[in-house]
DRENLUMKOL-850176 format. One record per residue (C-alpha): chain; residue in three letters; y, z, x; residue number from 1. Coordinates in pm, 1 decimal, always signed. Each point is the difference from the previous one (the first is absolute). Layout:
REM DRENLUMKOL-850176
+----+-----+----------+----------+----------+-----+
| ch |  aa |        y |        z |        x |   i |
+----+-----+----------+----------+----------+-----+
|  A | ALA |        Y |        Z |        X | NUM |
...
+----+-----+----------+----------+----------+-----+
END
This chain:
REM DRENLUMKOL-850176
+----+-----+----------+----------+----------+-----+
| ch |  aa |        y |        z |        x |   i |
+----+-----+----------+----------+----------+-----+
|  A | MET | +10560.3 |  +9423.0 | +10325.2 |   1 |
|  A | ILE |    -65.5 |   +202.8 |   -215.1 |   2 |
|  A | LYS |    -86.6 |   -137.1 |   -401.9 |   3 |
|  A | ILE |   -143.9 |   +321.7 |   -278.7 |   4 |
|  A | GLU |    -89.0 |   -163.3 |   -305.0 |   5 |
|  A | ASN |    -60.1 |   +244.4 |   -324.5 |   6 |
|  A | ALA |   -109.5 |   +287.9 |   +179.2 |   7 |
|  A | SER |    -71.9 |   +298.4 |    -88.9 |   8 |
|  A | PHE |   -136.4 |   +355.1 |   +170.5 |   9 |
|  A | GLY |    -91.8 |   +349.7 |   -200.0 |  10 |
|  A | TYR |   -247.0 |   +309.5 |   +111.6 |  11 |
|  A | ASP |   -141.8 |    -79.3 |   -349.2 |  12 |
|  A | LYS |    +44.5 |   -252.3 |   -289.1 |  13 |
|  A | GLU |   +211.4 |   +140.2 |   -218.0 |  14 |
|  A | LYS |   +326.6 |    +34.2 |   +198.5 |  15 |
|  A | LYS |    +97.4 |   -206.6 |   +294.6 |  16 |
|  A | ILE |   +233.1 |   +136.7 |   +258.7 |  17 |
|  A | ILE |    +85.6 |   -399.8 |    +13.1 |  18 |
|  A | PRO |    -68.1 |   -183.9 |   -300.9 |  19 |
|  A | GLY |    +11.5 |   -373.5 |    +99.7 |  20 |
|  A | LEU |   +210.9 |   -143.5 |   +310.0 |  21 |
|  A | SER |   +122.2 |   -279.9 |   +118.2 |  22 |
|  A | LEU |   +211.4 |    -54.4 |   +300.9 |  23 |
|  A | HIS |    +66.7 |   -315.0 |   +280.6 |  24 |
|  A | ILE |    +91.7 |    +68.7 |   +322.3 |  25 |
|  A | ARG |    +99.7 |   -263.2 |   +245.3 |  26 |
|  A | GLU |     +4.0 |    +22.9 |   +319.3 |  27 |
|  A | GLY |   +247.8 |   +106.9 |   +169.5 |  28 |
|  A | GLU |   +137.2 |   +211.6 |   -244.6 |  29 |
|  A | LYS |   +168.2 |   +364.4 |    +36.4 |  30 |
|  A | VAL |   -123.3 |   +128.0 |   -350.9 |  31 |
|  A | GLY |    +86.1 |   +392.1 |   -114.8 |  32 |
|  A | LEU |   -190.9 |   +178.2 |   -257.1 |  33 |
|  A | ILE |   +171.5 |   +298.1 |   -166.4 |  34 |
|  A | GLY |    -93.0 |   +209.9 |   -334.3 |  35 |
|  A | ALA |     +0.5 |   +365.4 |    -54.5 |  36 |
|  A | ASN |   -254.0 |   +200.6 |    +47.5 |  37 |
|  A | GLY |   -360.7 |   -128.7 |   -129.2 |  38 |
|  A | THR |   +101.6 |   -347.8 |    -85.8 |  39 |
|  A | GLY |   -311.8 |   -149.2 |   +279.5 |  40 |
|  A | LYS |   +133.4 |    -99.6 |   +265.4 |  41 |
|  A | SER |   -202.8 |   +142.0 |   +193.8 |  42 |
|  A | THR |   -235.2 |    -87.3 |   -134.0 |  43 |
|  A | LEU |    +84.4 |   -345.3 |    -16.5 |  44 |
|  A | LEU |     +0.5 |    -78.7 |   +416.9 |  45 |
|  A | LYS |   -342.2 |   +141.2 |    -47.8 |  46 |
|  A | MET |   -163.5 |   -196.0 |   -229.7 |  47 |
|  A | LEU |   +175.6 |   -291.9 |   +280.4 |  48 |
|  A | THR |   -210.4 |   +213.0 |   +301.3 |  49 |
|  A | GLY |   -335.1 |     -3.9 |   -237.1 |  50 |
|  A | LEU |    +82.2 |   +469.6 |    +61.6 |  51 |
|  A | VAL |    -62.2 |    -45.0 |   -329.9 |  52 |
|  A | GLY |   -209.1 |   -218.4 |   -343.0 |  53 |
|  A | HIS |   +151.8 |   -250.9 |   -217.3 |  54 |
|  A | GLU |     +8.2 |   -239.4 |   -284.9 |  55 |
|  A | GLY |   +136.9 |   -342.6 |    -16.6 |  56 |
|  A | SER |   +111.3 |   -230.6 |   +310.8 |  57 |
|  A | ILE |   +178.4 |   +184.7 |   +326.7 |  58 |
|  A | LYS |    -20.0 |   -251.7 |   +266.7 |  59 |
|  A | VAL |   +137.4 |    +31.2 |   +374.0 |  60 |
|  A | CYS |    +73.3 |   -306.3 |   +217.3 |  61 |
|  A | GLY |   -240.6 |   -213.0 |   -242.3 |  62 |
|  A | LEU |   -299.6 |   +239.4 |    -53.7 |  63 |
|  A | GLU |    -86.0 |   +222.0 |   -232.0 |  64 |
|  A | VAL |    -21.6 |   +335.1 |    +15.6 |  65 |
|  A | GLU |   -318.6 |   +132.6 |    -30.0 |  66 |
|  A | LYS |   -356.9 |   +166.0 |   +229.2 |  67 |
|  A | LYS |    -50.8 |   -286.5 |   +155.8 |  68 |
|  A | ASN |   +393.1 |    -84.8 |   +120.8 |  69 |
|  A | LEU |    +84.0 |   +271.7 |    +39.2 |  70 |
|  A | ALA |    -43.1 |    +47.5 |   +410.5 |  71 |
|  A | GLU |   +192.1 |   -381.7 |     +4.2 |  72 |
|  A | VAL |   +255.5 |   +124.5 |   -238.4 |  73 |
|  A | ARG |    +81.3 |   +276.1 |   +181.9 |  74 |
|  A | LYS |    +72.5 |   -133.6 |   +334.8 |  75 |
|  A | SER |   +277.7 |   -261.2 |   -146.6 |  76 |
|  A | LEU |   +141.5 |   +393.8 |   -150.3 |  77 |
|  A | GLY |   +151.5 |   +321.5 |   +165.1 |  78 |
|  A | PHE |    +37.2 |   +264.3 |   -165.8 |  79 |
|  A | VAL |   +275.4 |   +258.2 |   +111.7 |  80 |
|  A | LEU |   -157.9 |   +375.7 |   -178.9 |  81 |
|  A | GLN |   +272.0 |   +248.1 |   -183.9 |  82 |
|  A | ASP |   -126.0 |   +226.3 |   +200.1 |  83 |
|  A | SER |    -40.5 |    -30.9 |   +379.5 |  84 |
|  A | ASP |   -180.0 |   +240.2 |    +57.6 |  85 |
|  A | SER |   -236.6 |   -158.0 |   -165.7 |  86 |
|  A | GLN |     +0.8 |   -315.3 |   +146.7 |  87 |
|  A | LEU |    +10.7 |   +153.1 |   +403.6 |  88 |
|  A | PHE |   -349.1 |   +125.9 |     +8.6 |  89 |
|  A | MET |    -26.0 |    -92.3 |   +402.1 |  90 |
|  A | PRO |   +139.3 |   +199.5 |   +341.7 |  91 |
|  A | THR |   +279.0 |   -176.6 |    +63.1 |  92 |
|  A | VAL |   +259.3 |   -235.1 |   -142.2 |  93 |
|  A | TYR |   -223.6 |   -304.1 |   +274.9 |  94 |
|  A | ASP |   -314.4 |   +133.0 |   -172.1 |  95 |
|  A | ASP |    +99.5 |   -115.7 |   -325.2 |  96 |
|  A | ILE |   +162.0 |   -299.1 |    +49.9 |  97 |
|  A | ALA |   -311.4 |   -172.4 |   +162.1 |  98 |
|  A | CYS |   -250.3 |   +108.3 |   -190.3 |  99 |
|  A | GLY |   +114.9 |   -247.1 |   -273.1 | 100 |
|  A | PRO |    -37.9 |   -310.7 |   +286.2 | 101 |
|  A | ARG |   -272.0 |   +186.6 |   +205.3 | 102 |
|  A | ASN |   -234.8 |     -4.7 |   -387.0 | 103 |
|  A | TYR |    +69.4 |   -366.7 |     +5.1 | 104 |
|  A | GLY |   -144.1 |    -53.3 |   +315.4 | 105 |
|  A | MET |   +344.6 |    -60.3 |   +235.2 | 106 |
|  A | SER |    -67.5 |    -11.2 |   +360.2 | 107 |
|  A | LYS |   +107.3 |   +346.4 |   +229.8 | 108 |
|  A | GLU |   +319.9 |   -243.5 |    +41.1 | 109 |
|  A | GLU |    +40.5 |   -165.5 |   -326.4 | 110 |
|  A | VAL |    +29.4 |   +351.9 |   -114.9 | 111 |
|  A | GLU |   +198.6 |   +122.6 |   +261.6 | 112 |
|  A | ALA |   +255.3 |   -331.5 |   -107.1 | 113 |
|  A | CYS |    -32.8 |   +132.8 |   -357.9 | 114 |
|  A | VAL |    +82.2 |   +310.5 |    +55.3 | 115 |
|  A | ASP |   +272.8 |    -74.6 |   +207.8 | 116 |
|  A | GLU |   +179.6 |   -269.9 |   -244.5 | 117 |
|  A | ALA |    -21.9 |   +264.5 |   -287.0 | 118 |
|  A | LEU |   +143.1 |   +289.0 |   +168.9 | 119 |
|  A | GLU |   +338.4 |   -214.9 |   +130.3 | 120 |
|  A | ARG |    +42.5 |   -167.0 |   -358.4 | 121 |
|  A | THR |    -11.8 |   +395.2 |   -143.0 | 122 |
|  A | GLY |   +239.4 |    +80.5 |   +280.7 | 123 |
|  A | ILE |   -192.9 |   +349.5 |   +135.6 | 124 |
|  A | SER |   -168.3 |   -169.4 |   +305.3 | 125 |
|  A | HIS |    +77.8 |   +359.5 |   +135.2 | 126 |
|  A | LEU |   -242.8 |   +154.4 |   -220.7 | 127 |
|  A | LYS |   -358.0 |   -222.1 |   +143.3 | 128 |
|  A | TYR |   -185.6 |   +279.3 |   +111.5 | 129 |
|  A | LYS |   +172.2 |   +270.7 |   -208.6 | 130 |
|  A | GLU |   -261.1 |   +272.8 |   -232.3 | 131 |
|  A | ASN |   +120.9 |     +4.0 |   -325.8 | 132 |
|  A | TYR |    -79.8 |   +315.5 |    -98.7 | 133 |
|  A | LYS |   +352.2 |    +26.2 |   +168.9 | 134 |
|  A | MET |   +216.9 |   -242.5 |    -92.7 | 135 |
|  A | SER |   +262.5 |    -25.3 |   -299.1 | 136 |
|  A | GLY |   -117.1 |   -145.6 |   -313.4 | 137 |
|  A | GLY |   +360.7 |   -312.5 |    +10.8 | 138 |
|  A | GLU |   -258.2 |    -94.9 |   +392.2 | 139 |
|  A | LYS |   -327.6 |    +66.9 |   -254.6 | 140 |
|  A | ARG |   +129.4 |   -288.6 |   -196.5 | 141 |
|  A | MET |    +74.6 |   -183.8 |   +238.8 | 142 |
|  A | ALA |   -301.6 |     +7.4 |   +181.6 | 143 |
|  A | CYS |   -206.7 |    -86.0 |   -332.2 | 144 |
|  A | ILE |   +164.9 |   -310.0 |    -43.0 | 145 |
|  A | ALA |    -24.5 |    -52.6 |   +334.0 | 146 |
|  A | THR |   -390.6 |    +14.4 |    -29.0 | 147 |
|  A | ILE |    +35.0 |   -202.5 |   -299.8 | 148 |
|  A | LEU |   +160.2 |   -323.0 |   +166.3 | 149 |
|  A | ALA |   -262.7 |    +49.0 |   +312.9 | 150 |
|  A | MET |   -207.8 |   -156.3 |   -274.7 | 151 |
|  A | LYS |   +183.4 |   -212.3 |    -31.7 | 152 |
|  A | PRO |    +44.1 |   -108.0 |   -405.0 | 153 |
|  A | ARG |   +182.4 |   -220.1 |   -155.9 | 154 |
|  A | ILE |   +143.2 |   +289.4 |   -298.0 | 155 |
|  A | ILE |    +78.6 |   +345.5 |    +79.4 | 156 |
|  A | LEU |    -72.7 |   +224.2 |   -364.4 | 157 |
|  A | MET |   +229.3 |   +319.4 |    +77.8 | 158 |
|  A | ASP |    -70.0 |   +278.6 |   -268.3 | 159 |
|  A | GLU |   +361.9 |   +265.1 |    +49.5 | 160 |
|  A | PRO |    +89.7 |   -146.9 |   +395.4 | 161 |
|  A | SER |   +294.7 |   +292.4 |    -59.6 | 162 |
|  A | ILE |   -107.2 |   +267.5 |    -88.9 | 163 |
|  A | ALA |   +106.4 |   +322.9 |   +143.7 | 164 |
|  A | LEU |   +140.8 |   -166.8 |   +311.3 | 165 |
|  A | ASP |   +358.8 |    +96.5 |   +145.6 | 166 |
|  A | PRO |   +328.5 |   -266.3 |    -27.6 | 167 |
|  A | TYR |    -36.4 |   -161.1 |   +341.3 | 168 |
|  A | ASN |   -430.4 |    -18.8 |    -17.5 | 169 |
|  A | ARG |    +51.3 |   -150.2 |   -341.1 | 170 |
|  A | ARG |   +324.6 |   -248.0 |   +143.3 | 171 |
|  A | ASN |   -259.3 |    -66.7 |   +311.8 | 172 |
|  A | LEU |   -331.3 |   -100.8 |   -243.7 | 173 |
|  A | ILE |   +286.3 |   -197.8 |   -231.5 | 174 |
|  A | ASN |   +100.4 |   -240.3 |   +263.2 | 175 |
|  A | ASN |   -352.2 |    +32.0 |   +172.3 | 176 |
|  A | LEU |   -101.8 |   -154.6 |   -427.0 | 177 |
|  A | ASN |   +269.6 |   -326.8 |    +24.3 | 178 |
|  A | GLU |   -141.7 |   -117.3 |   +311.8 | 179 |
|  A | LEU |   -301.3 |     +7.3 |   -118.7 | 180 |
|  A | PRO |   -118.6 |   -376.4 |    -61.2 | 181 |
|  A | GLU |   -300.0 |    +85.0 |   -203.2 | 182 |
|  A | THR |     -1.5 |    +35.6 |   -377.4 | 183 |
|  A | LYS |    +30.3 |   +305.0 |   -165.5 | 184 |
|  A | LEU |    -52.7 |   +194.7 |   -301.5 | 185 |
|  A | ILE |   +165.5 |   +326.2 |    +45.3 | 186 |
|  A | ALA |    -70.8 |   +294.2 |   -272.9 | 187 |
|  A | SER |   +268.3 |   +281.5 |    +55.0 | 188 |
|  A | HIS |   +259.2 |   +269.0 |   -220.5 | 189 |
|  A | ASP |   +253.7 |   -135.5 |   +250.2 | 190 |
|  A | LEU |   +246.1 |   -228.9 |   -183.2 | 191 |
|  A | ASP |   +208.5 |     -5.8 |   +272.7 | 192 |
|  A | MET |   -239.9 |   -118.6 |   +259.8 | 193 |
|  A | ILE |   -170.7 |   -228.4 |   -316.9 | 194 |
|  A | LEU |   +347.6 |   -164.6 |    +62.5 | 195 |
|  A | ASP |    +44.6 |    -19.4 |   +312.0 | 196 |
|  A | THR |   -384.8 |   -114.2 |   +126.6 | 197 |
|  A | CYS |    -32.5 |   -217.4 |   -334.5 | 198 |
|  A | ASP |   +118.0 |   -337.1 |   -152.8 | 199 |
|  A | ARG |   -271.4 |    +23.0 |   -297.2 | 200 |
|  A | VAL |    -43.4 |   +304.0 |   -250.2 | 201 |
|  A | ILE |   -305.1 |   +121.7 |   -179.4 | 202 |
|  A | LEU |    +68.3 |   +233.2 |   -305.3 | 203 |
|  A | MET |   -276.9 |   +110.1 |    -59.0 | 204 |
|  A | ASN |    -65.0 |   +204.9 |   -357.2 | 205 |
|  A | HIS |   -305.5 |   +225.8 |   -182.7 | 206 |
|  A | GLY |   -219.0 |   -230.9 |   +222.2 | 207 |
|  A | GLY |   +154.9 |   -325.7 |    -52.0 | 208 |
|  A | ILE |   +330.7 |   -218.3 |    +61.2 | 209 |
|  A | TYR |   +283.1 |    +91.9 |   -104.6 | 210 |
|  A | ALA |   +217.5 |   -247.8 |   +194.7 | 211 |
|  A | ASP |     +3.0 |   -196.5 |   +302.7 | 212 |
|  A | GLY |   +245.6 |   -204.8 |   +175.0 | 213 |
|  A | PRO |   +296.5 |    -22.2 |   +277.3 | 214 |
|  A | ALA |    +22.7 |   +348.5 |   +143.5 | 215 |
|  A | GLU |   +406.5 |    +68.1 |    -65.4 | 216 |
|  A | GLU |     +5.0 |    -83.1 |   -299.8 | 217 |
|  A | ILE |   -274.7 |   +257.3 |   -162.0 | 218 |
|  A | LEU |    +90.7 |   +242.2 |   +278.8 | 219 |
|  A | THR |   +400.5 |     -4.3 |   -225.3 | 220 |
|  A | ASN |   -160.6 |    -26.5 |   -292.7 | 221 |
|  A | GLN |    +35.3 |   +412.6 |   -127.6 | 222 |
|  A | GLN |   -102.5 |    -49.3 |   -417.4 | 223 |
|  A | LEU |   -337.4 |   -184.7 |   +162.5 | 224 |
|  A | LEU |    -79.2 |   +308.5 |   +242.9 | 225 |
|  A | GLU |    +80.5 |   +231.8 |   -210.6 | 226 |
|  A | GLU |   -200.5 |   -150.3 |   -259.4 | 227 |
|  A | CYS |   -307.8 |    +45.7 |   +280.3 | 228 |
|  A | HIS |   +157.9 |   +349.7 |    +88.5 | 229 |
|  A | LEU |   +157.9 |   -111.4 |   +352.3 | 230 |
|  A | GLU |   +304.2 |    +30.7 |    +55.0 | 231 |
|  A | LEU |   +247.4 |   -230.6 |   +195.8 | 232 |
|  A | PRO |    -11.4 |     +3.7 |   +389.5 | 233 |
|  A | PHE |   +205.7 |   +222.8 |   +157.9 | 234 |
|  A | CYS |   +216.5 |   -269.3 |   +116.9 | 235 |
|  A | TYR |    +87.9 |   -115.0 |   -319.7 | 236 |
|  A | GLN |    +67.0 |   +385.2 |    -72.1 | 237 |
|  A | ARG |   +260.3 |    +12.2 |   +171.3 | 238 |
|  A | ARG |   +282.4 |   -297.1 |    -84.4 | 239 |
+----+-----+----------+----------+----------+-----+
END
């Protein structure tokens, strides 16, 4: 689903944020992307969607991420941004969720079906016509996920999805993520959430991959995490 070979990115040639990274993600994998601030997690997600350029090779569903393929590549990807207010730009939840399907040229009936399915999958059917500015942070987060699901992507990218959520909405998010069959790549500092939702973890450090393996194996390795300026998930700190 995702094949990255020696890809790099930097705002200038002298200093690369990501100096050269290789990574493969298979269909259906649930992958957590972790690392301290400034290690390149968000940049990597933007490289996959073509929001920033890159050197080297990045393929999504067999297509090279380059200008001529961006429209097709982005049909395969759903990107949930870190800031919900940057993603919700229409007056109501319905309008935001319907926006993608409408742009794909779907009929009115098809759009309605996509909206209702996305609302049901995220458990927010009761918010269908709610105005975005009246929603809580947790409601906005689920609405953002619904806007992505309505476009039926094969891969879901998420940047800090649990940020600013209260415990109830955070648990609701985790439950919803675990029910989604799509391939997922989730960047987060919430290591407990990553442990609850991901089978595989990629640990980034200085723009490269420092470790890659089973989630529990990496997230219980205190020495490894501390080498990258991270701490054990809270659930293990209490043991």
